[in-house]
N, C-alpha and C positions, 0 to 999 in steps of 0.2 A: 220253638220260641227261645228268646234270649232270656237269660236269668233276669230277674227283678232288679238286682242291684246294678247290673250293666245298663239295664233300660233306663233306670232312675238317673244314672250319671250321664247317659247320652243324651237325654232330651230334657234335662233339668230346666223347668220353667218355660219351656218352649212349646207353644201349641201351633201345629202345622195347619189344622183343618178346623179351627174353632168356629168360623163363621158358617161353613157347611153342615157341621155336625149339630149346630144350634138349629138350623133350618130344617134338617132330617128329624131330630127330636121333636120339634114342633109339629111336623108333618104327620108324625106317628103318635100324636096325642099327649105329647108332654106340654109343660107350661111354655110361655112365650120366652121367658127368661129361666132356662134350665139352671140346675145347681152347678157351680163351677167345677166341683168334684166330678160330676157325671160326664161333663164335657172333657174334663182332663183325662179321665180313664178311658173314654171312648177314642180321644185322640192318641193315647198311648197305644191301644190295641190296634187302631187303623195303621199308625206308623210302623209299628213292629211288624204287622202283616205285609205291608209294602216292602220293607227292608228285607224280611225273610224270603219273599217271594223273588225278589231281585237277586239275593244271594244264591238261592236255589237255581235260579236261570243262569246265572253266571257259572255255578258249578257244572251244570249240564253243558254249557258251551265249552267249557275247559276240557271236560271229559270227551267231548267230540273233536278236540283239537283246535278250538277257535278261540281267539282272544275277545272278538267282539260277541255280545249277546245279540241274538236274533228273535224275531217274533216267534219263531217255532220253539224256542227254548222256553219262553213263557207258556205256550200252548202245552208244552210236555209237563211243566210244573203243575199246571191245573187240570191236567187231564182227568183226574178221578173226581173232580167236582163238576157235575154235569151243568149246574145252574151257572157257575162262574164261567165255564168254558162256553156254554151257550151265549152268555151276555158278551163275553170277550168276541166271539165270532160275529155277533150282531153289530158290535161297535166297529169292527173291522170292515164289515160290508158297508156299513153307512159312510165310513171314511173313504172308501173306494168309490161309492156313488157321489159324494160330494167332490171329490177330486175329477171325476169325469164331467160333473155339471160344471165346474169352474172352467175346464177346458173349452166347453161350449160357448162361453162368454168370450167376445173379442174385446180384450182389454185394451187395445191400441186405440179404439174409437175415441174421439174427443180430445185426443192428445195433439196439441199443435206445436209445432217447432222442434220436433224430434229430428227432422232432417237437416236442421241448421248445422253449420259448421263453426268451429271455434276461430279466433283471429289467427292463430298460428297456421291452420290448415289454409285459410283464405289468402294469407300472405305468400305461402308456398304455391297456391294454385295461380296467383297473380304472376309471380316470377316465372312460372313455368309457361304461362300464356295460355292456360286452360280457359274454356268458356263455360258457363253455366246453362241451365236449360233454355233460357231465352236468348242465347248467343252472345250476351255480354260477357265482360271479363268476369271471372269467378271471385269477384271481391266481396260478394254478399250484399252488395249495394245495388238497389233497383233504381237505375238512373233514368227510368221512365222509357228506356229504349227496349224494345222487345225483339230485336232482330229482323224487324220488318223492313228497316231502312235498306238493307242489303237486297231485299227482294224488290223494292220499289225503284231503286236508284242504281242498282248493280253493285258490284264490289267497288270499293273506294279506289280511285287512281290518282297517282300523283301528277301534279300540274307542273309541267316543265316551264321554267320561267325565265 
């Protein structure tokens, strides 16, 4: 752990987990409105634990020749604490399950208009003489024609006059 003087200067007057710690204290039998000193001390302990764990994981990554911290570095740091490691593995498993469940949902359903093109693309298509799905000019405007006139009357012919 860091020295108390460094800790006090680093987090002076700043509570990172006040709301969560108040709920935790109440859940474990404390008053609905716990003493501010209790919340402050628990916040300092929690913040220091997180900072020290991150520093240790960073050191482990550096010793392994990496600049980025990976999940394995955190696993290495908490390897001696069975409860913490077990909870960490449980949360990682739940995250993977949620990620797989999200993949199962088709997120494109109900989205209309994704296939539309912008005005620049329509102008380019018109200049190039491209046709859209219904055989009209690719101007994005439905003029009521669906390409059926070519089938009914044949291709347009020029009338010599």
